[in-house]
N, C-alpha and C positions, 0 to 999 in steps of 0.2 A: 311116420313123420319124425324129424330130428332138427336140432338147432346146431348150427356151427358158428364159429367165429374166426376172424382173421388172426393169423399169427405169422411172425417172421421166422420163428424158430426152425421151421423146416428148411428155410433158405440159408440159415446161418449154422449150418452143421459142422463146419470146419472153420478154423481160423483163417484160412486162405480165402474161403467164400466171404466171410465177414469183412476181411481187408479189401477185398475187391469191391464190395458194396460200399464200404467207407470211402475208398479212392474215387469211385464214380460220383458219389454224393459231393464230396469236396471239390472235384473238378467242376461239377455243374455249378456250385456256388461261386467258386473263384473266377470262373469264366463269364459270370454274368447271366448265364442262362436261367438261374433261379435267383430271385430277389427275395431276401429276408428283411421283413419289415420289423423294426424294434420299437415297441410301443413305450416302454419306460426303461430307464436304467437307474440302479442304486449303487453308490460307492460301498465298498466292502464295510466301511464304518457303520453303515445304516442297514446292515443285514437284518437286524431285528425289525426294523420298520418294513423292509421287503417282505419278510415272512408274514407280519401282520396284515399288510396289504393283500397279499396273495390268499391268505386264509379268510380274509373278509370279502373276497371277490371284488376288491377294488382295482384289479389289474385286468388288462385284456391283452391278447396276442402274446408276443415274446417278451420276456423280462430278462435283463442282463445285469449281472453283478460285475462291477469294475474294480480293479485293484487301485 
């Protein structure tokens, strides 16, 4: 009996493989095939509050820091 875990490192063995996977991901997002729901945004000036909220588990889903 043994335990395994998922890993991407075997698929990211070269820079070319990593770049191809990133290109595929960004194409899916920009084409609208994948929708990313942003749950909260913080301006850069409130980065300390963003960190406190993340550490206190006051956020859910994606958090974006804006300039």
